[in-house]
N, C-alpha and C positions, 0 to 999 in steps of 0.2 A: 717383345724384344727378341732379337735373334742371338742365340748363343754362338760364340766363335770357337770355344774350346781353348782359347789362348789365355795364359796366365802370365802376368808380369808383376814383379815386386817393385815396391817403392824404394828409391835409393835414399841415401842419408840426407839429401837436399830436398826430399819430398817429390821427386820427379818420377814419372812413369813413362816408359818408352812405348809409343803406339807403333805396332808392327807395320812395316811398309805395305804389306798386303792389305791391311785395313785402310791405311791412308789412300792407297790406290783405288780401292773399292768405293771410298767416299769422295774421291776426287779432291783430296786435301793435299796441299803442298807446304813446304817450309815457309814460315812467315804468315800463314793464314791465321787470323784472329779466331779464338774459340770462346764460347760462353760456357759457363759451368752452372748447372742447375742442381739443387739438392732436393731430393724427393722426401716426402714425409715418412716413408718406410725405411729411410736410411740409405737409399740408393743415390747415385750420382749420374747425371747425364751431361755429356759433352756435345756441343753443337757448334757448327761453323757459324760465326757471327755474320749476320747479313743486315747491313744498315738499310738497304733498299726495302726489305720486308718491314722494318720498323717504320720507315717513312710512309710506305703504302698503307699500313694499318692505321697510322695517325690521320692520313688523308681520308680514309674511309670513315673514320670516326667523325671527322669534321664535316664530311658530306652528310652523314646521318643527322647531324644537328642543324644543318642549314635549311632554310626555307626553299622549297622546290622552285618557287617563283623568284628567288633571290637573284641578284646580279651575277654571282660567280658560280652558281650551282652547275650550269651546263659546262662551263669551262673546266671545273674541277672533276666532274664525272667523266668528261672526255680524256682528261689527263690520266686519271686512274685507269681507264680502259686501255689507253696506249701503254702505260707502264706494265699492266698485266699481260698485254700482248707481246711485250719485249721490245717495243719500239724505242 
């Protein structure tokens, strides 16, 4: 993890302000959904929520379970390839 040297305090409502320089560097904007992950060592990770990644991962899992000669295997693998290519 990269240290930024920026320290922020939690306000009385439990909020933390993310500095604009960090938002800009991560290409985040107001209204973007964020995921919160808790690490076993007591750390916390914020990540921009991306539904297309979740869908793509689910599609890859489904493809791995399918029979290669099945009726939809080729169609699903082509769709996954197109999504990864950004089409």
